[in-house]
VOGU-3710 file (C-alpha; in Angstrom, 3 decimals, decimal comma):
1> mpeghtihal> -36,584/-19,997/-58,934  -33,579/-17,640/-58,786  -34,580/-14,018/-58,275  -33,172/-11,167/-60,340  -30,163/-10,469/-58,136  -28,897/-13,999/-58,876  -29,061/-13,455/-62,640  -27,327/-10,078/-62,427  -24,587/-11,682/-60,321  -24,273/-14,423/-62,956
11> adrlerafkg> -23,890/-11,813/-65,705  -21,159/-10,140/-63,637  -19,352/-13,466/-63,255  -19,543/-14,280/-66,950  -18,117/-10,884/-67,863  -15,264/-11,140/-65,344  -14,362/-14,603/-66,624  -14,871/-14,350/-70,380  -15,430/-10,788/-71,615  -13,144/-9,886/-74,520
21> hpveasspqg> -11,991/-13,482/-75,046  -12,983/-16,182/-77,531  -14,822/-19,040/-75,865  -14,957/-22,723/-76,587  -18,620/-23,670/-76,651  -20,018/-27,188/-76,691  -23,139/-29,079/-75,674  -22,061/-32,260/-73,868  -25,726/-33,225/-73,511  -26,239/-32,720/-77,241
31> rfaadaerld> -29,520/-30,789/-77,049  -27,819/-27,470/-77,882  -25,108/-28,795/-80,190  -25,962/-26,890/-83,382  -26,279/-23,547/-81,597  -23,142/-24,184/-79,545  -21,250/-24,522/-82,831  -22,359/-20,991/-83,736  -20,849/-19,701/-80,475  -17,658/-21,749/-80,578
41> gkvleraeaw> -14,526/-19,675/-81,125  -16,377/-16,338/-80,985  -15,553/-13,521/-78,575  -17,873/-13,014/-75,623  -18,633/-9,316/-75,829  -21,132/-8,761/-73,036  -23,415/-10,410/-70,491  -26,406/-8,648/-68,987  -29,570/-9,433/-67,056  -33,099/-8,102/-67,441
51> gkhlfvdvgd> -35,028/-9,367/-64,447  -34,702/-13,152/-64,511  -33,519/-13,240/-68,141  -29,840/-13,501/-69,080  -28,461/-12,341/-72,437  -24,880/-13,131/-73,443  -23,518/-11,528/-76,609  -21,091/-13,888/-78,317  -19,911/-12,829/-81,744  -22,934/-11,661/-83,736
61> valhvhlgli> -25,579/-13,602/-81,791  -27,039/-13,497/-78,284  -27,494/-16,441/-75,982  -30,774/-16,152/-74,060  -31,033/-18,109/-70,805  -33,776/-18,362/-68,204  -32,781/-20,714/-65,400  -36,352/-21,524/-64,354  -36,776/-23,605/-61,224  -33,750/-25,884/-61,369
71> gqfpvrpmqa> -31,240/-24,264/-63,716  -27,634/-23,596/-62,683  -24,787/-21,828/-64,489  -21,773/-21,671/-62,144  -18,548/-20,070/-63,358  -15,456/-21,782/-61,990  -11,728/-21,004/-62,203  -9,555/-23,492/-64,067  -7,609/-25,753/-61,709  -5,812/-27,567/-64,539
81> avppspvgav> -5,097/-27,170/-68,247  -8,593/-28,440/-69,067  -11,782/-28,572/-66,987  -13,033/-31,895/-65,643  -15,293/-34,082/-67,749  -18,954/-32,989/-67,690  -21,107/-34,527/-64,990  -24,813/-34,961/-65,641  -26,855/-33,262/-68,346  -24,780/-30,207/-69,309
91> rlrligpghw> -26,720/-28,189/-71,892  -23,858/-25,775/-72,645  -20,218/-25,609/-71,623  -18,153/-22,449/-72,060  -14,364/-22,501/-71,671  -12,190/-19,398/-71,621  -8,553/-18,649/-70,805  -8,948/-19,109/-67,058  -12,519/-20,191/-66,339  -15,211/-22,634/-67,397
101> adlrgpmict> -18,977/-22,625/-66,953  -21,544/-25,416/-67,253  -25,233/-24,671/-67,822  -27,621/-27,318/-66,488  -31,393/-27,559/-66,378  -32,433/-24,190/-67,837  -36,032/-23,460/-68,721  -34,804/-21,491/-71,748  -31,511/-21,816/-73,628  -31,627/-20,455/-77,151
111> lvdrarrrei> -30,022/-17,990/-79,536  -31,926/-14,807/-80,337  -31,503/-11,904/-82,715  -31,894/-8,250/-81,743  -35,577/-8,100/-82,672  -36,478/-11,098/-80,508  -34,410/-9,728/-77,635  -36,324/-6,431/-77,816  -39,601/-8,340/-77,786  -38,614/-10,228/-74,631
121> vatlgpdplr> -37,439/-7,100/-72,824  -40,612/-5,226/-73,843  -42,716/-7,724/-71,886  -40,839/-6,946/-68,656  -41,480/-4,291/-66,063  -38,731/-2,045/-64,680  -35,784/-3,851/-63,113  -34,607/-2,412/-59,745  -31,069/-3,504/-60,616  -30,890/-1,503/-63,838
131> rrsqphvgwe> -30,004/2,134/-63,240  -32,217/3,617/-65,929  -35,335/1,667/-65,023  -38,341/3,869/-64,362  -40,714/2,878/-61,543  -43,591/4,769/-63,165  -43,786/2,020/-65,799  -44,591/-0,492/-63,059  -47,022/1,950/-61,490  -48,937/2,309/-64,758
141> rlhrsrrtia> -49,354/-1,466/-64,923  -50,195/-1,807/-61,230  -52,551/0,939/-60,193  -55,450/-0,093/-62,432  -55,349/-3,730/-61,361  -57,778/-5,515/-59,043  -55,103/-8,087/-58,214  -53,333/-7,901/-54,870  -49,954/-6,264/-54,464  -48,646/-9,719/-53,453
151> ellmdqsvva> -49,653/-11,028/-56,888  -48,481/-7,969/-58,768  -44,977/-8,028/-57,298  -44,573/-11,532/-58,722  -45,760/-10,377/-62,156  -42,612/-9,808/-64,212  -44,457/-7,320/-66,424  -44,951/-5,074/-63,370  -41,482/-5,321/-61,863  -38,750/-7,571/-63,236
161> gvgnvyrcev> -36,638/-9,822/-61,053  -38,699/-9,906/-57,870  -39,535/-13,352/-56,520  -41,227/-14,734/-53,460  -38,595/-13,914/-50,851  -38,268/-10,263/-51,801  -42,034/-9,745/-52,052  -42,643/-11,193/-48,569  -39,779/-9,342/-46,941  -40,280/-5,928/-48,547
171> lhrlavdplt> -44,014/-5,874/-47,847  -43,278/-6,622/-44,203  -40,465/-4,079/-43,993  -42,911/-1,399/-45,149  -45,901/-2,759/-43,165  -47,950/-3,145/-46,366  -50,950/-5,463/-46,364  -50,117/-7,977/-49,127  -53,810/-8,386/-49,928  -54,224/-4,730/-50,913
181> pgrdlsqevw> -55,489/-4,485/-54,516  -53,118/-2,639/-56,807  -55,730/-0,008/-57,574  -55,992/0,812/-53,834  -52,253/1,178/-53,301  -51,061/4,761/-53,121  -48,361/5,935/-55,494  -46,306/7,001/-52,473  -46,287/3,459/-51,095  -45,449/2,055/-54,550
191> hqiwddlvll> -42,384/4,309/-54,695  -41,376/3,190/-51,211  -41,624/-0,442/-52,325  -39,514/0,382/-55,385  -36,935/2,269/-53,323  -36,610/-0,639/-50,887  -36,033/-3,047/-53,779  -33,393/-0,665/-55,180  -31,728/-0,729/-51,749  -31,897/-4,478/-51,121
201> mplgrafsqi> -31,396/-6,172/-54,473  -27,881/-4,800/-55,140  -26,859/-6,280/-51,788  -28,201/-9,644/-52,940  -26,259/-9,235/-56,176  -23,030/-8,477/-54,335  -23,230/-11,267/-51,751  -25,284/-13,875/-53,676  -27,803/-14,062/-50,856  -30,980/-12,192/-50,003
211> itmpdqveaa> -30,350/-9,719/-47,197  -33,332/-7,974/-45,602  -32,726/-7,940/-41,830  -31,966/-4,331/-40,760  -28,718/-5,175/-38,969  -27,481/-7,256/-41,899  -28,499/-4,599/-44,412  -26,392/-2,028/-42,544  -23,420/-4,408/-42,382  -23,715/-5,238/-46,085
221> qrarrsgrar> -23,835/-1,549/-46,999  -20,655/-0,935/-44,990  -18,974/-3,846/-46,774  -19,912/-2,371/-50,158  -18,585/1,065/-49,231  -15,291/-0,418/-48,023  -14,802/-2,544/-51,133  -14,937/-5,817/-49,193  -18,122/-6,858/-51,016  -16,279/-6,741/-54,346
231> tiarqltger> -13,641/-9,131/-53,014  -16,306/-11,499/-51,723  -18,214/-11,423/-55,026  -15,103/-12,371/-56,996  -14,689/-15,513/-54,892  -18,223/-16,788/-55,508  -18,872/-19,216/-58,362  -22,678/-19,241/-58,204  -22,707/-22,956/-57,448  -24,362/-22,259/-54,100
241> lgdtferrfl> -25,712/-19,342/-52,090  -23,304/-16,946/-50,455  -22,701/-17,388/-46,745  -21,271/-14,058/-45,638  -24,387/-13,449/-43,538  -26,460/-15,837/-41,465  -29,598/-16,851/-43,362  -32,278/-14,922/-41,431  -35,533/-13,357/-42,573  -38,276/-11,199/-41,120
251> vykrtgepcp> -41,218/-13,349/-42,245  -40,135/-15,722/-45,021  -40,736/-19,370/-43,948  -41,475/-18,248/-40,375  -45,130/-19,341/-40,194  -46,340/-19,661/-36,594  -43,446/-17,649/-35,173  -43,799/-14,197/-33,598  -43,634/-11,136/-35,829  -40,341/-9,292/-35,222
261> rcgnilqqne> -42,206/-5,962/-35,185  -45,393/-6,578/-33,160  -45,028/-10,064/-31,688  -48,217/-11,471/-33,234  -48,144/-14,821/-35,001  -47,022/-14,848/-38,624  -49,258/-16,535/-41,177  -49,009/-17,984/-44,658  -51,264/-18,212/-47,681  -51,011/-19,299/-51,302
271> iagrrlywcp> -50,797/-16,231/-53,561  -49,769/-16,307/-57,247  -48,737/-19,930/-56,976  -46,229/-19,310/-54,194  -46,474/-19,343/-50,419  -46,860/-15,844/-48,985  -45,663/-15,129/-45,438  -46,885/-12,051/-43,585  -48,190/-10,551/-40,358  -51,924/-9,757/-40,542
281> acqlrh> -51,684/-7,733/-37,318  -49,196/-5,039/-38,361  -49,120/-5,152/-42,175  -52,020/-2,789/-42,586  -50,684/0,238/-44,418  -51,679/0,825/-48,026
//
């Protein structure tokens, strides 16, 4: 399932391609035809992400999308006067003056009013990619819980947008035992987890790939400061992961390999329905 940085990057792409322009909206698959008619010919005013939820304001309604496990919504530049014929089950097609976007396989694709949008957002924890998010909201929901920090980081009501890769990598980066119950985690460590997410997730948003290795994090930060990251982001369609950096991780999918910090063997376990990767030898701090 795409993590929050992917949805924020998608919102950025939609705004660059369509903001301020009327869009042609259709449902080649037919399952969204009536609602697509309500969007057709209206101006796309805004696109924004809250965790893994996308909201696109078109005219006087908002399109709500959650990609789920298999959804895709790439935004491509026009290579001809009209885009190619739809391939496969396209739930929604948007066409603007210079771009087109096809939505396939979403878990949620519906129109919502302001009240429903507020209800959805109210269920979510703070989002590390939203500047005004307050980590204390997540702390209030976390520190009374008997569930492990590995479970709680995947709970979108505690922190919005974090998925399996970020939870594994951040807990290792901070040497936190993933099996620590939320109620036993110190507030200081919670803020360090939050701060690391605030550091890492914007890099994922910029490059469309999760970056957690220290050397790559430093290189990505330099690229953002120089403006090169902005150029790279504008070339990405969202059809596939970015490839600016080699796909390397500290612990994710490295079961049986040596820990990069202490050399002991990395392990895996099933936590919150997803496979957790960690080092039981050096992830002890809580």
